[in-house]
A tleap script that builds the chain and sets N, CA, C and O, in Angstrom:
source leaprc.protein.ff14SB
mol = sequence {
  NMET SER VAL HIE ALA ALA PRO LEU GLU GLN
  LEU SER TRP LEU SER GLY CYS TRP VAL ASP
  PRO GLY GLY GLU ALA GLY SER GLY GLU GLN
  TRP THR THR LEU ALA GLY GLY SER MET LEU
  GLY MET GLY ARG THR VAL LYS GLY GLY LYS
  LEU VAL THR TYR GLU PHE MET ARG ILE ALA
  ASP GLY GLY ASP GLY LYS ALA VAL PHE HIE
  ALA GLN PRO ALA GLY LYS PRO ALA ALA SER
  PHE GLY ALA ILE ALA LEU GLY ALA THR GLU
  VAL VAL PHE GLU ASN LEU GLU HIE ASP PHE
  PRO GLN ARG VAL ILE TYR ARG TYR GLU ALA
  PRO ALA THR LEU ARG ALA SER ILE GLU GLY
  MET ARG ASN GLY ALA LEU LYS ARG ILE GLU
  PHE PRO LEU VAL ARG GLY ALA CYS GLY GLY
  THR CLEU
}
set mol.1.N position { 95.613 60.725 82.328 }
set mol.1.CA position { 94.872 59.916 83.289 }
set mol.1.C position { 93.389 60.161 83.093 }
set mol.1.O position { 92.896 61.251 83.379 }
set mol.2.N position { 92.696 59.187 82.622 }
set mol.2.CA position { 91.258 59.293 82.435 }
set mol.2.C position { 90.530 58.774 83.655 }
set mol.2.O position { 90.904 57.743 84.215 }
set mol.3.N position { 89.502 59.475 84.068 }
set mol.3.CA position { 88.717 59.027 85.213 }
set mol.3.C position { 87.734 57.958 84.774 }
set mol.3.O position { 87.527 56.978 85.490 }
set mol.4.N position { 87.121 58.131 83.597 }
set mol.4.CA position { 86.074 57.215 83.153 }
set mol.4.C position { 86.594 55.826 82.795 }
set mol.4.O position { 85.901 54.835 83.022 }
set mol.5.N position { 87.796 55.738 82.243 }
set mol.5.CA position { 88.322 54.454 81.788 }
set mol.5.C position { 89.230 53.805 82.818 }
set mol.5.O position { 90.014 52.918 82.480 }
set mol.6.N position { 89.137 54.229 84.050 }
set mol.6.CA position { 90.064 53.734 85.064 }
set mol.6.C position { 89.311 53.098 86.224 }
set mol.6.O position { 88.906 53.801 87.151 }
set mol.7.N position { 89.118 51.791 86.193 }
set mol.7.CA position { 88.414 51.124 87.289 }
set mol.7.C position { 89.246 51.117 88.570 }
set mol.7.O position { 90.453 51.360 88.553 }
set mol.8.N position { 88.572 50.834 89.667 }
set mol.8.CA position { 89.246 50.801 90.966 }
set mol.8.C position { 90.395 49.800 91.005 }
set mol.8.O position { 91.308 49.940 91.820 }
set mol.9.N position { 90.362 48.792 90.135 }
set mol.9.CA position { 91.442 47.805 90.103 }
set mol.9.C position { 92.792 48.473 89.850 }
set mol.9.O position { 93.831 47.929 90.224 }
set mol.10.N position { 92.785 49.634 89.225 }
set mol.10.CA position { 94.050 50.327 88.953 }
set mol.10.C position { 94.707 50.840 90.225 }
set mol.10.O position { 95.863 51.262 90.194 }
set mol.11.N position { 93.987 50.810 91.350 }
set mol.11.CA position { 94.548 51.267 92.620 }
set mol.11.C position { 95.154 50.132 93.437 }
set mol.11.O position { 95.400 50.299 94.631 }
set mol.12.N position { 95.396 48.986 92.818 }
set mol.12.CA position { 95.939 47.841 93.561 }
set mol.12.C position { 97.268 48.177 94.243 }
set mol.12.O position { 97.589 47.594 95.278 }
set mol.13.N position { 98.039 49.101 93.684 }
set mol.13.CA position { 99.319 49.510 94.279 }
set mol.13.C position { 99.148 50.158 95.650 }
set mol.13.O position { 100.105 50.228 96.421 }
set mol.14.N position { 97.948 50.629 95.963 }
set mol.14.CA position { 97.715 51.301 97.240 }
set mol.14.C position { 97.548 50.318 98.395 }
set mol.14.O position { 97.810 50.667 99.546 }
set mol.15.N position { 97.114 49.095 98.099 }
set mol.15.CA position { 96.840 48.143 99.180 }
set mol.15.C position { 98.126 47.728 99.891 }
set mol.15.O position { 99.190 47.615 99.282 }
set mol.16.N position { 97.994 47.507 101.191 }
set mol.16.CA position { 99.127 47.102 102.013 }
set mol.16.C position { 99.405 48.113 103.109 }
set mol.16.O position { 98.589 48.990 103.392 }
set mol.17.N position { 100.566 47.975 103.714 }
set mol.17.CA position { 100.955 48.843 104.827 }
set mol.17.C position { 102.012 49.837 104.367 }
set mol.17.O position { 102.973 49.482 103.685 }
set mol.18.N position { 101.808 51.086 104.756 }
set mol.18.CA position { 102.696 52.185 104.396 }
set mol.18.C position { 103.143 52.872 105.670 }
set mol.18.O position { 102.316 53.326 106.460 }
set mol.19.N position { 104.443 52.948 105.871 }
set mol.19.CA position { 105.033 53.432 107.113 }
set mol.19.C position { 105.623 54.826 106.896 }
set mol.19.O position { 106.219 55.102 105.854 }
set mol.20.N position { 105.454 55.691 107.881 }
set mol.20.CA position { 106.084 57.009 107.866 }
set mol.20.C position { 107.541 56.823 108.285 }
set mol.20.O position { 107.805 56.554 109.457 }
set mol.21.N position { 108.504 56.960 107.350 }
set mol.21.CA position { 109.904 56.685 107.698 }
set mol.21.C position { 110.477 57.650 108.728 }
set mol.21.O position { 111.478 57.330 109.368 }
set mol.22.N position { 109.877 58.809 108.902 }
set mol.22.CA position { 110.364 59.764 109.882 }
set mol.22.C position { 109.528 59.792 111.148 }
set mol.22.O position { 109.760 60.607 112.041 }
set mol.23.N position { 108.551 58.894 111.219 }
set mol.23.CA position { 107.642 58.879 112.358 }
set mol.23.C position { 107.922 57.743 113.319 }
set mol.23.O position { 108.771 56.887 113.070 }
set mol.24.N position { 107.195 57.751 114.412 }
set mol.24.CA position { 107.324 56.681 115.402 }
set mol.24.C position { 106.641 55.417 114.902 }
set mol.24.O position { 105.793 55.465 114.011 }
set mol.25.N position { 107.019 54.290 115.485 }
set mol.25.CA position { 106.402 53.007 115.141 }
set mol.25.C position { 104.894 53.128 115.266 }
set mol.25.O position { 104.381 53.667 116.247 }
set mol.26.N position { 104.195 52.624 114.267 }
set mol.26.CA position { 102.739 52.681 114.260 }
set mol.26.C position { 102.188 53.821 113.444 }
set mol.26.O position { 100.980 53.884 113.215 }
set mol.27.N position { 103.046 54.736 112.992 }
set mol.27.CA position { 102.593 55.873 112.189 }
set mol.27.C position { 102.602 55.498 110.714 }
set mol.27.O position { 103.601 54.992 110.202 }
set mol.28.N position { 101.486 55.747 110.032 }
set mol.28.CA position { 101.388 55.454 108.614 }
set mol.28.C position { 99.963 55.150 108.214 }
set mol.28.O position { 99.015 55.533 108.900 }
set mol.29.N position { 99.818 54.451 107.084 }
set mol.29.CA position { 98.504 54.068 106.570 }
set mol.29.C position { 98.496 52.594 106.224 }
set mol.29.O position { 99.529 52.007 105.904 }
set mol.30.N position { 97.317 52.010 106.295 }
set mol.30.CA position { 97.115 50.631 105.875 }
set mol.30.C position { 95.855 50.578 105.025 }
set mol.30.O position { 94.812 51.103 105.414 }
set mol.31.N position { 95.957 49.935 103.850 }
set mol.31.CA position { 94.841 49.819 102.916 }
set mol.31.C position { 94.568 48.354 102.589 }
set mol.31.O position { 95.495 47.575 102.366 }
set mol.32.N position { 93.293 47.988 102.564 }
set mol.32.CA position { 92.909 46.634 102.177 }
set mol.32.C position { 92.936 46.509 100.659 }
set mol.32.O position { 93.000 47.507 99.942 }
set mol.33.N position { 92.886 45.277 100.185 }
set mol.33.CA position { 92.728 45.041 98.757 }
set mol.33.C position { 91.283 45.361 98.378 }
set mol.33.O position { 90.411 45.462 99.240 }
set mol.34.N position { 91.050 45.516 97.102 }
set mol.34.CA position { 89.714 45.793 96.593 }
set mol.34.C position { 88.828 44.568 96.781 }
set mol.34.O position { 89.180 43.474 96.340 }
set mol.35.N position { 87.688 44.742 97.427 }
set mol.35.CA position { 86.699 43.671 97.602 }
set mol.35.C position { 85.340 44.325 97.784 }
set mol.35.O position { 85.215 45.323 98.495 }
set mol.36.N position { 84.330 43.768 97.149 }
set mol.36.CA position { 82.993 44.318 97.292 }
set mol.36.C position { 82.870 45.729 96.751 }
set mol.36.O position { 82.012 46.494 97.190 }
set mol.37.N position { 83.716 46.073 95.810 }
set mol.37.CA position { 83.655 47.396 95.206 }
set mol.37.C position { 84.264 48.511 96.032 }
set mol.37.O position { 84.013 49.686 95.762 }
set mol.38.N position { 85.070 48.160 97.045 }
set mol.38.CA position { 85.684 49.219 97.851 }
set mol.38.C position { 87.018 48.777 98.438 }
set mol.38.O position { 87.311 47.587 98.554 }
set mol.39.N position { 87.805 49.764 98.799 }
set mol.39.CA position { 89.050 49.569 99.543 }
set mol.39.C position { 88.885 50.336 100.851 }
set mol.39.O position { 88.373 51.455 100.856 }
set mol.40.N position { 89.315 49.742 101.949 }
set mol.40.CA position { 89.223 50.387 103.254 }
set mol.40.C position { 90.614 50.778 103.720 }
set mol.40.O position { 91.576 50.034 103.527 }
set mol.41.N position { 90.715 51.941 104.330 }
set mol.41.CA position { 92.002 52.424 104.798 }
set mol.41.C position { 91.930 53.000 106.195 }
set mol.41.O position { 90.873 53.421 106.666 }
set mol.42.N position { 93.080 53.008 106.845 }
set mol.42.CA position { 93.210 53.571 108.183 }
set mol.42.C position { 94.564 54.252 108.247 }
set mol.42.O position { 95.566 53.702 107.791 }
set mol.43.N position { 94.593 55.440 108.809 }
set mol.43.CA position { 95.853 56.136 109.005 }
set mol.43.C position { 95.962 56.602 110.445 }
set mol.43.O position { 94.960 56.912 111.090 }
set mol.44.N position { 97.191 56.648 110.939 }
set mol.44.CA position { 97.383 57.158 112.298 }
set mol.44.C position { 98.780 57.731 112.440 }
set mol.44.O position { 99.713 57.362 111.726 }
set mol.45.N position { 98.887 58.656 113.398 }
set mol.45.CA position { 100.165 59.267 113.739 }
set mol.45.C position { 100.390 59.083 115.227 }
set mol.45.O position { 99.528 59.402 116.047 }
set mol.46.N position { 101.565 58.562 115.564 }
set mol.46.CA position { 101.946 58.325 116.955 }
set mol.46.C position { 103.122 59.237 117.288 }
set mol.46.O position { 104.102 59.294 116.545 }
set mol.47.N position { 103.019 59.950 118.409 }
set mol.47.CA position { 104.123 60.798 118.890 }
set mol.47.C position { 104.244 60.604 120.392 }
set mol.47.O position { 103.248 60.608 121.115 }
set mol.48.N position { 105.468 60.435 120.846 }
set mol.48.CA position { 105.690 60.227 122.268 }
set mol.48.C position { 104.990 58.991 122.790 }
set mol.48.O position { 104.599 58.929 123.955 }
set mol.49.N position { 104.833 57.997 121.908 }
set mol.49.CA position { 104.172 56.759 122.301 }
set mol.49.C position { 102.663 56.862 122.410 }
set mol.49.O position { 102.011 55.924 122.869 }
set mol.50.N position { 102.091 57.997 121.992 }
set mol.50.CA position { 100.644 58.189 122.095 }
set mol.50.C position { 100.043 58.512 120.733 }
set mol.50.O position { 100.669 59.168 119.900 }
set mol.51.N position { 98.826 58.044 120.523 }
set mol.51.CA position { 98.085 58.352 119.305 }
set mol.51.C position { 97.710 59.833 119.324 }
set mol.51.O position { 97.051 60.295 120.255 }
set mol.52.N position { 98.128 60.578 118.294 }
set mol.52.CA position { 97.799 62.001 118.252 }
set mol.52.C position { 96.742 62.329 117.203 }
set mol.52.O position { 96.037 63.330 117.331 }
set mol.53.N position { 96.625 61.505 116.178 }
set mol.53.CA position { 95.563 61.683 115.195 }
set mol.53.C position { 95.349 60.379 114.443 }
set mol.53.O position { 96.241 59.534 114.363 }
set mol.54.N position { 94.147 60.232 113.893 }
set mol.54.CA position { 93.814 59.034 113.124 }
set mol.54.C position { 92.754 59.394 112.100 }
set mol.54.O position { 92.107 60.438 112.186 }
set mol.55.N position { 92.590 58.499 111.120 }
set mol.55.CA position { 91.600 58.724 110.070 }
set mol.55.C position { 91.150 57.381 109.519 }
set mol.55.O position { 91.962 56.484 109.291 }
set mol.56.N position { 89.840 57.255 109.309 }
set mol.56.CA position { 89.277 56.093 108.641 }
set mol.56.C position { 88.907 56.517 107.229 }
set mol.56.O position { 88.339 57.590 107.025 }
set mol.57.N position { 89.234 55.657 106.239 }
set mol.57.CA position { 89.043 56.022 104.839 }
set mol.57.C position { 88.421 54.872 104.054 }
set mol.57.O position { 88.528 53.704 104.430 }
set mol.58.N position { 87.765 55.239 102.949 }
set mol.58.CA position { 87.196 54.241 102.044 }
set mol.58.C position { 87.231 54.816 100.640 }
set mol.58.O position { 86.894 55.979 100.424 }
set mol.59.N position { 87.642 53.993 99.692 }
set mol.59.CA position { 87.576 54.354 98.278 }
set mol.59.C position { 86.590 53.392 97.637 }
set mol.59.O position { 86.732 52.175 97.757 }
set mol.60.N position { 85.592 53.937 96.957 }
set mol.60.CA position { 84.557 53.106 96.353 }
set mol.60.C position { 84.106 53.731 95.039 }
set mol.60.O position { 84.402 54.891 94.750 }
set mol.61.N position { 83.390 52.944 94.253 }
set mol.61.CA position { 82.780 53.442 93.031 }
set mol.61.C position { 81.618 54.338 93.434 }
set mol.61.O position { 80.765 53.932 94.223 }
set mol.62.N position { 81.579 55.542 92.903 }
set mol.62.CA position { 80.527 56.490 93.245 }
set mol.62.C position { 79.216 56.242 92.531 }
set mol.62.O position { 78.292 57.047 92.644 }
set mol.63.N position { 79.114 55.132 91.789 }
set mol.63.CA position { 77.884 54.812 91.086 }
set mol.63.C position { 77.877 55.289 89.651 }
set mol.63.O position { 77.053 54.848 88.850 }
set mol.64.N position { 78.789 56.186 89.321 }
set mol.64.CA position { 78.888 56.702 87.956 }
set mol.64.C position { 80.174 56.225 87.280 }
set mol.64.O position { 80.580 56.751 86.243 }
set mol.65.N position { 80.807 55.217 87.891 }
set mol.65.CA position { 82.052 54.690 87.354 }
set mol.65.C position { 83.286 55.427 87.839 }
set mol.65.O position { 84.406 55.023 87.525 }
set mol.66.N position { 83.104 56.505 88.600 }
set mol.66.CA position { 84.235 57.269 89.123 }
set mol.66.C position { 84.501 56.877 90.570 }
set mol.66.O position { 83.572 56.620 91.336 }
set mol.67.N position { 85.770 56.835 90.933 }
set mol.67.CA position { 86.151 56.514 92.308 }
set mol.67.C position { 85.854 57.704 93.217 }
set mol.67.O position { 86.003 58.860 92.822 }
set mol.68.N position { 85.432 57.392 94.442 }
set mol.68.CA position { 85.180 58.417 95.453 }
set mol.68.C position { 85.954 58.049 96.714 }
set mol.68.O position { 85.907 56.907 97.172 }
set mol.69.N position { 86.665 59.023 97.269 }
set mol.69.CA position { 87.431 58.872 98.498 }
set mol.69.C position { 86.600 59.449 99.634 }
set mol.69.O position { 86.254 60.630 99.625 }
set mol.70.N position { 86.281 58.605 100.614 }
set mol.70.CA position { 85.523 59.027 101.792 }
set mol.70.C position { 86.490 59.021 102.974 }
set mol.70.O position { 87.180 58.027 103.202 }
set mol.71.N position { 86.546 60.116 103.722 }
set mol.71.CA position { 87.468 60.213 104.852 }
set mol.71.C position { 86.745 60.721 106.089 }
set mol.71.O position { 85.911 61.623 106.016 }
set mol.72.N position { 87.083 60.122 107.225 }
set mol.72.CA position { 86.577 60.602 108.506 }
set mol.72.C position { 87.773 60.734 109.446 }
set mol.72.O position { 88.185 59.757 110.072 }
set mol.73.N position { 88.331 61.949 109.544 }
set mol.73.CA position { 89.520 62.151 110.373 }
set mol.73.C position { 89.199 62.420 111.836 }
set mol.73.O position { 88.395 63.296 112.156 }
set mol.74.N position { 89.831 61.665 112.715 }
set mol.74.CA position { 89.799 61.899 114.161 }
set mol.74.C position { 88.411 62.197 114.714 }
set mol.74.O position { 88.248 63.105 115.529 }
set mol.75.N position { 87.415 61.441 114.278 }
set mol.75.CA position { 86.069 61.597 114.803 }
set mol.75.C position { 85.302 62.793 114.274 }
set mol.75.O position { 84.184 63.046 114.721 }
set mol.76.N position { 85.867 63.532 113.339 }
set mol.76.CA position { 85.186 64.682 112.742 }
set mol.76.C position { 84.190 64.186 111.696 }
set mol.76.O position { 84.217 63.011 111.329 }
set mol.77.N position { 83.312 65.068 111.212 }
set mol.77.CA position { 82.367 64.650 110.173 }
set mol.77.C position { 83.097 64.125 108.934 }
set mol.77.O position { 84.172 64.609 108.578 }
set mol.78.N position { 82.499 63.139 108.295 }
set mol.78.CA position { 83.078 62.551 107.091 }
set mol.78.C position { 82.983 63.529 105.920 }
set mol.78.O position { 82.087 64.371 105.868 }
set mol.79.N position { 83.918 63.402 104.988 }
set mol.79.CA position { 83.915 64.199 103.763 }
set mol.79.C position { 84.208 63.272 102.597 }
set mol.79.O position { 84.927 62.284 102.748 }
set mol.80.N position { 83.652 63.588 101.436 }
set mol.80.CA position { 83.856 62.774 100.241 }
set mol.80.C position { 84.500 63.612 99.148 }
set mol.80.O position { 84.205 64.797 98.992 }
set mol.81.N position { 85.394 62.965 98.388 }
set mol.81.CA position { 86.149 63.618 97.334 }
set mol.81.C position { 86.072 62.739 96.090 }
set mol.81.O position { 86.418 61.559 96.152 }
set mol.82.N position { 85.627 63.288 94.966 }
set mol.82.CA position { 85.538 62.528 93.729 }
set mol.82.C position { 86.852 62.525 92.980 }
set mol.82.O position { 87.596 63.505 93.011 }
set mol.83.N position { 87.141 61.414 92.302 }
set mol.83.CA position { 88.377 61.321 91.517 }
set mol.83.C position { 88.282 62.237 90.305 }
set mol.83.O position { 87.309 62.198 89.553 }
set mol.84.N position { 89.309 63.062 90.130 }
set mol.84.CA position { 89.391 63.885 88.922 }
set mol.84.C position { 90.478 63.356 87.995 }
set mol.84.O position { 90.545 63.738 86.826 }
set mol.85.N position { 91.332 62.474 88.519 }
set mol.85.CA position { 92.364 61.810 87.718 }
set mol.85.C position { 92.702 60.489 88.390 }
set mol.85.O position { 92.902 60.435 89.604 }
set mol.86.N position { 92.765 59.432 87.605 }
set mol.86.CA position { 93.101 58.114 88.133 }
set mol.86.C position { 93.882 57.377 87.066 }
set mol.86.O position { 93.377 57.119 85.974 }
set mol.87.N position { 95.121 57.039 87.394 }
set mol.87.CA position { 95.971 56.347 86.444 }
set mol.87.C position { 96.679 55.179 87.086 }
set mol.87.O position { 96.333 54.762 88.191 }
set mol.88.N position { 97.665 54.655 86.398 }
set mol.88.CA position { 98.364 53.461 86.857 }
set mol.88.C position { 99.192 53.697 88.114 }
set mol.88.O position { 99.469 52.747 88.846 }
set mol.89.N position { 99.598 54.945 88.386 }
set mol.89.CA position { 100.447 55.214 89.554 }
set mol.89.C position { 100.023 56.445 90.348 }
set mol.89.O position { 100.730 56.850 91.271 }
set mol.90.N position { 98.895 57.042 90.012 }
set mol.90.CA position { 98.469 58.250 90.726 }
set mol.90.C position { 96.955 58.390 90.692 }
set mol.90.O position { 96.299 58.052 89.706 }
set mol.91.N position { 96.421 58.898 91.796 }
set mol.91.CA position { 95.001 59.240 91.846 }
set mol.91.C position { 94.867 60.586 92.547 }
set mol.91.O position { 95.534 60.850 93.547 }
set mol.92.N position { 93.999 61.428 92.008 }
set mol.92.CA position { 93.733 62.745 92.582 }
set mol.92.C position { 92.239 62.838 92.853 }
set mol.92.O position { 91.422 62.677 91.947 }
set mol.93.N position { 91.890 63.098 94.106 }
set mol.93.CA position { 90.500 63.270 94.519 }
set mol.93.C position { 90.286 64.740 94.848 }
set mol.93.O position { 91.190 65.410 95.347 }
set mol.94.N position { 89.069 65.245 94.562 }
set mol.94.CA position { 88.825 66.666 94.787 }
set mol.94.C position { 87.413 66.915 95.294 }
set mol.94.O position { 86.459 66.257 94.878 }
set mol.95.N position { 87.300 67.880 96.201 }
set mol.95.CA position { 86.022 68.394 96.691 }
set mol.95.C position { 86.242 69.875 96.974 }
set mol.95.O position { 86.739 70.245 98.038 }
set mol.96.N position { 85.869 70.719 96.018 }
set mol.96.CA position { 86.112 72.151 96.143 }
set mol.96.C position { 85.229 72.809 97.197 }
set mol.96.O position { 85.489 73.942 97.600 }
set mol.97.N position { 84.189 72.112 97.646 }
set mol.97.CA position { 83.300 72.653 98.675 }
set mol.97.C position { 83.818 72.384 100.090 }
set mol.97.O position { 83.311 72.960 101.052 }
set mol.98.N position { 84.808 71.528 100.222 }
set mol.98.CA position { 85.338 71.179 101.540 }
set mol.98.C position { 86.255 72.294 102.036 }
set mol.98.O position { 86.905 72.967 101.237 }
set mol.99.N position { 86.308 72.492 103.366 }
set mol.99.CA position { 87.132 73.573 103.915 }
set mol.99.C position { 88.621 73.339 103.634 }
set mol.99.O position { 89.235 74.110 102.896 }
set mol.100.N position { 89.185 72.321 104.194 }
set mol.100.CA position { 90.565 71.920 103.903 }
set mol.100.C position { 90.718 70.470 104.288 }
set mol.100.O position { 90.296 70.073 105.374 }
set mol.101.N position { 91.302 69.681 103.437 }
set mol.101.CA position { 91.829 70.000 102.119 }
set mol.101.C position { 90.726 69.972 101.066 }
set mol.101.O position { 89.613 69.517 101.331 }
set mol.102.N position { 91.040 70.455 99.886 }
set mol.102.CA position { 90.140 70.303 98.740 }
set mol.102.C position { 90.609 69.176 97.818 }
set mol.102.O position { 89.827 68.664 97.016 }
set mol.103.N position { 91.874 68.793 97.930 }
set mol.103.CA position { 92.401 67.696 97.120 }
set mol.103.C position { 93.189 66.721 97.982 }
set mol.103.O position { 93.908 67.111 98.902 }
set mol.104.N position { 93.031 65.437 97.655 }
set mol.104.CA position { 93.785 64.352 98.284 }
set mol.104.C position { 94.481 63.619 97.145 }
set mol.104.O position { 93.832 63.204 96.184 }
set mol.105.N position { 95.787 63.459 97.245 }
set mol.105.CA position { 96.573 62.891 96.150 }
set mol.105.C position { 97.415 61.730 96.673 }
set mol.105.O position { 98.070 61.835 97.710 }
set mol.106.N position { 97.384 60.620 95.934 }
set mol.106.CA position { 98.266 59.487 96.209 }
set mol.106.C position { 99.073 59.234 94.944 }
set mol.106.O position { 98.505 59.066 93.865 }
set mol.107.N position { 100.407 59.206 95.074 }
set mol.107.CA position { 101.290 58.940 93.938 }
set mol.107.C position { 102.233 57.805 94.326 }
set mol.107.O position { 102.992 57.919 95.289 }
set mol.108.N position { 102.179 56.712 93.568 }
set mol.108.CA position { 103.017 55.545 93.821 }
set mol.108.C position { 104.286 55.638 92.996 }
set mol.108.O position { 104.241 55.886 91.791 }
set mol.109.N position { 105.431 55.435 93.664 }
set mol.109.CA position { 106.724 55.393 92.991 }
set mol.109.C position { 107.327 54.028 93.274 }
set mol.109.O position { 107.810 53.764 94.375 }
set mol.110.N position { 107.292 53.161 92.264 }
set mol.110.CA position { 107.761 51.790 92.424 }
set mol.110.C position { 109.236 51.783 92.818 }
set mol.110.O position { 109.978 52.664 92.382 }
set mol.111.N position { 109.683 50.835 93.617 }
set mol.111.CA position { 108.874 49.704 94.057 }
set mol.111.C position { 108.208 49.886 95.416 }
set mol.111.O position { 107.340 49.086 95.769 }
set mol.112.N position { 108.580 50.915 96.203 }
set mol.112.CA position { 108.097 50.908 97.587 }
set mol.112.C position { 107.876 52.288 98.202 }
set mol.112.O position { 107.988 52.444 99.418 }
set mol.113.N position { 107.563 53.287 97.381 }
set mol.113.CA position { 107.336 54.628 97.920 }
set mol.113.C position { 105.940 55.104 97.566 }
set mol.113.O position { 105.478 54.926 96.439 }
set mol.114.N position { 105.273 55.709 98.535 }
set mol.114.CA position { 103.961 56.307 98.323 }
set mol.114.C position { 104.045 57.756 98.782 }
set mol.114.O position { 104.416 58.035 99.922 }
set mol.115.N position { 103.705 58.658 97.900 }
set mol.115.CA position { 103.692 60.077 98.246 }
set mol.115.C position { 102.237 60.516 98.355 }
set mol.115.O position { 101.568 60.763 97.351 }
set mol.116.N position { 101.767 60.605 99.578 }
set mol.116.CA position { 100.414 61.081 99.838 }
set mol.116.C position { 100.498 62.569 100.144 }
set mol.116.O position { 101.458 63.026 100.765 }
set mol.117.N position { 99.500 63.319 99.712 }
set mol.117.CA position { 99.483 64.741 100.030 }
set mol.117.C position { 98.055 65.254 100.049 }
set mol.117.O position { 97.158 64.686 99.426 }
set mol.118.N position { 97.871 66.336 100.776 }
set mol.118.CA position { 96.599 67.046 100.779 }
set mol.118.C position { 96.909 68.491 100.447 }
set mol.118.O position { 97.968 69.008 100.802 }
set mol.119.N position { 95.970 69.144 99.758 }
set mol.119.CA position { 96.201 70.530 99.402 }
set mol.119.C position { 94.889 71.262 99.219 }
set mol.119.O position { 93.829 70.659 99.051 }
set mol.120.N position { 94.992 72.573 99.257 }
set mol.120.CA position { 93.828 73.414 99.050 }
set mol.120.C position { 94.066 74.798 99.617 }
set mol.120.O position { 95.147 75.109 100.117 }
set mol.121.N position { 93.049 75.609 99.531 }
set mol.121.CA position { 93.132 76.978 100.021 }
set mol.121.C position { 92.854 77.012 101.518 }
set mol.121.O position { 91.905 76.399 102.006 }
set mol.122.N position { 93.697 77.736 102.227 }
set mol.122.CA position { 93.508 77.944 103.661 }
set mol.122.C position { 93.951 79.367 103.975 }
set mol.122.O position { 95.091 79.753 103.717 }
set mol.123.N position { 93.028 80.135 104.535 }
set mol.123.CA position { 93.296 81.549 104.855 }
set mol.123.C position { 93.786 82.327 103.638 }
set mol.123.O position { 94.689 83.157 103.743 }
set mol.124.N position { 93.179 82.051 102.476 }
set mol.124.CA position { 93.499 82.784 101.259 }
set mol.124.C position { 94.769 82.379 100.553 }
set mol.124.O position { 95.152 83.009 99.566 }
set mol.125.N position { 95.439 81.338 101.034 }
set mol.125.CA position { 96.688 80.892 100.408 }
set mol.125.C position { 96.633 79.392 100.140 }
set mol.125.O position { 96.014 78.636 100.889 }
set mol.126.N position { 97.291 78.975 99.060 }
set mol.126.CA position { 97.371 77.556 98.746 }
set mol.126.C position { 98.308 76.883 99.734 }
set mol.126.O position { 99.444 77.319 99.925 }
set mol.127.N position { 97.825 75.817 100.359 }
set mol.127.CA position { 98.634 75.068 101.327 }
set mol.127.C position { 98.701 73.614 100.864 }
set mol.127.O position { 97.716 73.058 100.378 }
set mol.128.N position { 99.869 73.014 101.021 }
set mol.128.CA position { 100.069 71.607 100.661 }
set mol.128.C position { 100.828 70.934 101.796 }
set mol.128.O position { 101.827 71.457 102.290 }
set mol.129.N position { 100.339 69.768 102.199 }
set mol.129.CA position { 101.004 68.983 103.235 }
set mol.129.C position { 101.359 67.634 102.632 }
set mol.129.O position { 100.497 66.950 102.081 }
set mol.130.N position { 102.619 67.250 102.735 }
set mol.130.CA position { 103.130 65.995 102.173 }
set mol.130.C position { 103.225 64.930 103.260 }
set mol.130.O position { 103.565 65.219 104.407 }
set mol.131.N position { 102.920 63.701 102.876 }
set mol.131.CA position { 103.049 62.551 103.761 }
set mol.131.C position { 103.855 61.482 103.029 }
set mol.131.O position { 103.262 60.604 102.401 }
set mol.132.N position { 105.189 61.525 103.087 }
set mol.132.CA position { 105.992 60.498 102.422 }
set mol.132.C position { 105.894 59.184 103.194 }
set mol.132.O position { 106.046 59.155 104.415 }
set mol.133.N position { 105.642 58.110 102.470 }
set mol.133.CA position { 105.472 56.799 103.090 }
set mol.133.C position { 106.272 55.761 102.321 }
set mol.133.O position { 106.513 55.913 101.124 }
set mol.134.N position { 106.683 54.708 103.011 }
set mol.134.CA position { 107.355 53.582 102.371 }
set mol.134.C position { 106.607 52.303 102.732 }
set mol.134.O position { 106.028 52.178 103.811 }
set mol.135.N position { 106.638 51.361 101.797 }
set mol.135.CA position { 105.946 50.095 102.043 }
set mol.135.C position { 106.603 49.379 103.217 }
set mol.135.O position { 107.828 49.303 103.308 }
set mol.136.N position { 105.775 48.860 104.104 }
set mol.136.CA position { 106.275 48.147 105.272 }
set mol.136.C position { 105.516 46.859 105.484 }
set mol.136.O position { 104.523 46.589 104.808 }
set mol.137.N position { 105.983 46.074 106.415 }
set mol.137.CA position { 105.309 44.826 106.762 }
set mol.137.C position { 104.041 45.144 107.544 }
set mol.137.O position { 103.993 46.111 108.304 }
set mol.138.N position { 103.032 44.331 107.351 }
set mol.138.CA position { 101.763 44.512 108.068 }
set mol.138.C position { 101.736 43.638 109.312 }
set mol.138.O position { 100.685 43.107 109.669 }
set mol.139.N position { 102.858 43.483 109.967 }
set mol.139.CA position { 102.962 42.552 111.081 }
set mol.139.C position { 102.752 43.128 112.453 }
set mol.139.O position { 103.499 42.781 113.368 }
set mol.140.N position { 101.789 43.980 112.647 }
set mol.140.CA position { 101.457 44.423 113.982 }
set mol.140.C position { 102.020 45.762 114.394 }
set mol.140.O position { 101.622 46.288 115.433 }
set mol.141.N position { 102.945 46.349 113.613 }
set mol.141.CA position { 103.457 47.662 113.990 }
set mol.141.C position { 102.610 48.765 113.395 }
set mol.141.O position { 102.782 49.932 113.747 }
set mol.142.N position { 101.709 48.423 112.509 }
set mol.142.CA position { 100.805 49.412 111.951 }
set mol.142.C position { 99.419 48.864 111.947 }
set mol.142.O position { 98.488 49.542 111.513 }
savepdb mol mol.pdb
quit
């Protein structure tokens, strides 16, 4: 997976609605198609019928031809992660200066599975959190 030879168009598989199959209705991520040099995303988790966490995201060209993932979780300060690998079915973003996570990974498994994960060092140990998602309809439940 080359970062330099991989334009944002290679992330077309990410656009659409992704549902948490083990979560309540409304839990998952939604990504727009690429337009204006960026993709916009939103994620949320619903438990007990209430919003418990959310995140606003954007993937854009960082000006050097590399994709950059910008995330603002639950009203906290935004953080940016540069792509270190971008291919036809996977992208890995990294920011070693960030507290946690240091890496954000999206892996597409055709035809309808998205394996999102975050990982990095926390309290001296490597921690990884998986977010399995399946493609869903964008008809108001997400």
